[in-house]
C-alpha positions in Angstrom: -50.5 -21.5 36.3 -48.8 -22.6 39.5 -47.6 -26.0 38.6 -44.5 -26.9 40.6 -45.0 -24.1 43.1 -45.2 -24.5 46.8 -47.5 -22.0 48.5 -48.1 -21.4 52.2 -51.3 -19.6 53.1 -51.5 -17.9 56.5 -55.1 -17.6 57.5 -57.6 -20.3 56.6 -60.9 -18.4 56.9 -63.1 -17.3 54.1 -60.6 -15.7 51.8 -57.8 -18.0 52.9 -59.9 -21.1 52.0 -60.7 -19.6 48.6 -57.0 -18.9 47.9 -56.2 -22.5 48.9 -58.8 -24.0 46.6 -57.6 -21.7 43.7 -54.0 -22.4 44.3 -54.6 -26.2 44.3 -56.6 -25.9 41.1 -53.7 -24.0 39.5 -51.4 -26.9 40.3 -49.6 -25.7 43.4 -48.7 -27.6 46.5 -50.4 -25.9 49.5 -49.7 -25.7 53.2 -52.1 -23.9 55.6 -51.5 -22.0 58.8 -54.1 -20.6 61.2 -54.6 -20.0 64.9 -57.9 -21.8 64.9 -56.9 -25.4 65.2 -60.4 -26.9 64.7 -61.2 -24.8 61.6 -57.7 -25.6 60.2 -58.0 -29.3 60.7 -61.4 -29.4 59.0 -60.2 -27.5 56.0 -56.9 -29.4 55.8 -58.8 -32.7 55.8 -61.2 -31.5 53.2 -58.5 -30.3 50.9 -56.0 -33.1 51.7 -53.2 -30.6 52.5 -50.7 -30.3 55.3 -51.4 -27.7 58.0 -50.3 -26.4 61.3 -51.9 -24.4 64.0 -49.8 -21.3 65.0 -50.2 -17.9 66.6 -49.5 -15.7 63.6 -48.8 -12.7 65.9 -45.8 -14.5 67.4 -42.7 -14.0 65.3 -40.7 -17.0 66.5 -43.7 -19.3 66.1 -44.5 -17.9 62.6 -40.9 -18.2 61.4 -40.7 -21.8 62.7 -44.1 -22.7 61.0 -42.9 -21.4 57.7 -39.7 -23.3 57.9 -41.7 -26.4 58.7 -44.0 -25.7 55.8 -41.1 -25.7 53.5 -39.9 -29.0 54.8 -43.4 -30.5 54.6 -43.9 -29.5 50.9 -40.3 -29.9 49.8 -40.0 -26.3 48.9 -41.5 -22.8 49.5 -41.8 -20.1 46.9 -45.2 -18.6 47.5 -46.9 -17.0 50.5 -50.3 -15.5 50.9 -50.8 -13.5 54.1 -54.6 -13.5 54.8 -54.6 -13.6 58.6 -56.4 -10.7 60.4 -59.8 -9.7 61.4 -62.3 -7.1 62.8 -61.2 -5.3 65.9 -64.8 -4.5 67.0 -64.7 -7.2 69.7 -61.5 -5.6 71.0 -63.0 -2.1 71.2 -62.1 -0.7 67.8 -64.1 2.2 66.6 -63.8 6.0 66.0 -60.4 7.4 67.1 -61.9 9.4 70.0 -63.4 6.3 71.6 -60.3 4.1 71.5 -58.4 2.7 74.5 -54.8 1.8 74.3 -55.8 -1.8 74.7 -58.2 -1.6 71.8 -55.6 -0.1 69.5 -52.9 -2.6 70.5 -55.2 -5.5 70.1 -56.4 -4.5 66.7 -52.9 -3.7 65.4 -51.6 -7.0 66.8 -54.3 -8.8 65.0 -53.9 -7.0 61.6 -50.4 -5.6 61.4 -48.2 -8.3 63.0 -49.3 -11.4 60.8 -48.5 -9.8 57.4 -45.2 -8.4 58.6 -44.0 -11.4 60.5 -45.3 -13.7 57.9 -43.5 -12.0 55.1 -40.3 -12.0 57.1 -40.7 -15.7 57.8 -41.4 -16.5 54.2 -38.3 -14.7 53.0 -36.2 -16.6 55.5 -37.7 -20.0 54.7 -37.8 -19.6 50.9 -34.0 -19.3 50.8 -32.6 -19.3 47.3 -35.7 -20.9 45.6 -36.9 -18.8 42.7 -39.2 -17.5 41.4 -40.7 -16.5 44.8 -43.5 -14.2 45.6 -45.7 -13.0 48.5 -49.2 -11.6 48.4 -50.6 -9.7 51.4 -54.3 -9.1 52.0 -55.3 -5.5 52.8 -58.7 -3.9 52.8 -60.5 -1.3 50.8 -61.0 0.5 54.1 -57.2 1.2 54.3 -57.4 3.6 51.5 -61.1 4.3 50.6 -63.0 4.9 53.8 -66.8 5.3 54.3 -68.6 7.1 57.1 -70.4 4.1 58.3 -67.3 2.0 58.7 -65.5 3.8 61.6 -63.0 1.1 62.8 -60.0 3.4 62.8 -57.4 1.1 64.2 -58.3 -1.5 61.6 -58.1 1.1 58.8 -54.7 2.2 60.2 -53.4 -1.3 60.2 -54.7 -2.1 56.7 -53.4 1.2 55.3 -49.9 0.0 56.4 -50.1 -2.9 54.0 -49.4 -0.6 51.1 -46.3 0.9 52.7 -45.0 -2.6 53.7 -45.5 -3.9 50.2 -43.8 -1.0 48.5 -40.8 -1.1 50.9 -40.4 -4.8 50.8 -40.8 -5.0 47.1 -38.0 -2.4 46.6 -35.7 -4.2 49.1 -36.2 -7.8 47.8 -36.5 -7.2 44.0 -32.7 -7.6 43.6 -33.1 -11.0 45.3 -35.8 -12.1 42.8 -38.6 -11.9 45.4 -41.9 -10.2 44.4 -44.2 -8.6 47.0 -47.7 -7.5 46.2 -51.1 -7.0 47.8 -54.7 -7.4 47.2 -57.3 -5.1 48.8 -60.8 -6.6 48.9 -63.9 -4.7 49.3 -66.7 -6.0 51.5 -66.4 -9.7 50.9 -68.9 -12.6 51.5 -66.9 -14.2 54.4 -67.7 -15.1 58.0 -65.9 -11.9 59.1 -68.6 -9.9 57.2 -71.5 -11.9 58.7 -72.7 -8.9 60.7 -72.7 -6.7 57.7 -74.5 -9.3 55.5 -77.3 -9.4 58.1 -77.8 -5.6 58.2 -80.3 -4.4 55.5 -78.8 -0.9 55.6 -75.2 -2.2 55.1 -76.4 -4.5 52.3 -78.2 -1.5 50.5 -75.0 0.6 50.9 -72.8 -2.2 49.7 -75.0 -2.8 46.7 -74.6 0.8 45.6 -70.9 1.1 46.6 -69.9 -2.2 44.9 -72.1 -2.4 41.9 -70.0 -5.2 40.2 -70.4 -7.5 43.3 -73.6 -9.6 43.1 -75.7 -8.8 46.2 -73.3 -6.1 47.2 -70.5 -8.4 48.5 -67.4 -9.5 46.7 -67.0 -13.3 46.0 -63.9 -14.6 47.9 -63.0 -16.5 44.8 -62.5 -13.2 42.9 -60.0 -12.2 45.6 -58.3 -15.6 45.4 -58.1 -15.4 41.6 -56.1 -12.1 41.9 -53.8 -13.7 44.5 -53.1 -16.7 42.2 -52.5 -14.4 39.3 -50.0 -12.3 41.2 -48.1 -15.4 42.3 -47.9 -16.6 38.7 -46.3 -13.3 37.4 -42.6 -12.8 37.1 -42.3 -9.0 36.6 -45.0 -7.5 38.9 -44.0 -6.2 42.3 -44.8 -3.5 44.7 -48.4 -3.3 43.4 -51.7 -3.1 45.3 -54.6 -4.7 43.3 -58.2 -3.7 44.4 -60.8 -6.4 44.1 -63.7 -4.4 45.5 -66.6 -4.5 43.0 -66.1 -0.9 42.2 -66.0 0.5 45.8 -62.8 2.5 45.2 -64.1 4.3 42.1 -67.7 4.7 43.1 
């Protein structure tokens, strides 16, 4: 499905790891980027792929890392922007409780990596075609629930749709596709707190009836990413992989 393609994955956590494994299985060359050098080194060694530690909220560093990824792989025509995370430790919560620092920290963590990563990918990909990017959003960006009041995070993730649509329109004439996947509650380290809360598990089981145990399998998200990278005429789309959350 991706034989001959060169894919850089920004964010090597739960979903990023699943995307890397799926992309490799589909025949792609893979390069990993992540801010966590230890996690990155362990996964890179396990998969046998090149990798680089980089602060994905830093535009210059991100652009340089993507150019280096192209050099390391001998090409770059696929990008999956996974990097982001919960803003709870930064003070994210309901809007009336937020400090300026909590908002900035959460937006930096979740809005800068996809935007800067996409820009760096377009620069580094150059004329190589086909070329496509997939950005990871969240079901909470468009389908909120009362018990998940992290409003800065929802704000940032809602912006993924706008970015994807605007970028898809702008780059279509250049042969570059831009899409997004919005996972529901997913069985990743980021969701460890939720997975350990019986009330959240019960809610997730009702809200995501197609997800065994209430949590989406990261491999399902990865499958959607690989499919989007393999297409030639799909752009500007947001694909929900949420076990039924958005329609329940």
